[in-house]
Each structure stands twice: as structure tokens, then as C-alpha cells.
N, C-alpha and C positions, 0 to 999 in steps of 0.2 A: 537248066539244071533241074532234074526231077528229084525233089525232096518231099517225102511223105511224113505224116505224123507217125511217130514211133521209131523213125530212122535214128541211127547213132552217127553223129558227125565227129570226125577227128579234125581238130582245128590246127592251124599253123602255129599259133602261140597258145601256151597253156593259160588256164584260169589262175588267179592268184593263189588258189589252194594247191596248185601243182598238177591238176588233171587237164588232159587235152580232149577228153571225150564228153560230148553233150548229147542229150536226147531231144528230139523235136516234139514240142507240145502243141504248136499251132503254126499253120502255114498261110501265106498270103503276101501282102505288101510288106508286112512285118512278120518276123518269126519269133516265137517264144521258145527258147531253149533252156534246158535244165542241166546243170553240172552233175555228172554221175558220182562225184566224190562228196561234195558238200551240199548238194541239193539246191544250190542257189539258182534262181530264175532270172533270165534277162530277155528283154525285148530288143531285137536287132533288125534294122531295115534290110530288105532282101539284097540290095546291092552290096552292102558292107559284109553281110554274111557270106555271100557267094565268093567274095574275094578272100575270105578268111579260112575257107574250107580246104583241108588237105585231102580228105577221103570221106566217102559216104558209105556206111555199112547199112545195108537194107534190113528192115525189120522182118523177122520170120513170120510173124502172125499178122494176117490181114485185119484191118480195123473194120468192125461192123458198126455203122452209125447208131443202130438201135441199142447196142450193149456198151458202147463207148461212154466213159464218164463225161458228164456235161460240164462245159466251162463256166466258171463263175465270172460274173461281171464286176 
């Protein structure tokens, strides 16, 4: 499954706040996703995330590594 930073994921089950849409903040073995309604972040393993996705909405803007915000450790 091809998921990129900035894509919007529509999940099978909603977040406790009621929103089903999440944006991708990090990709790899684990994904960092952020709820679009309450801004809560979650780290989810790739296998669990791929099973939970209903639909992927691609980001319109390409991500430039030079201008993208740096991740905090």
C-alpha cells in the first residue's frame, strides 16, 4: 500500500471524538497519524494501520524535503 506523508486516511472505525479522517505525519514501520478533528496524534504499526484503512485520499501538494517541517525527537 502506497501511503505518503500528507495523505488523508479514512479509517474503518472512528476516533473517540467521532472523526474517521486522519493525516499521515510519518511513514515507515510505524506510522504517525493525526486526527483531523481533535488533533490527537497516534503511533500505529504498519500492519495494524493497513488493516484499518478504508480509503486513502492523496495529498495534492508534493512534499519538498528542504521546506518540510523537521520532526522533533
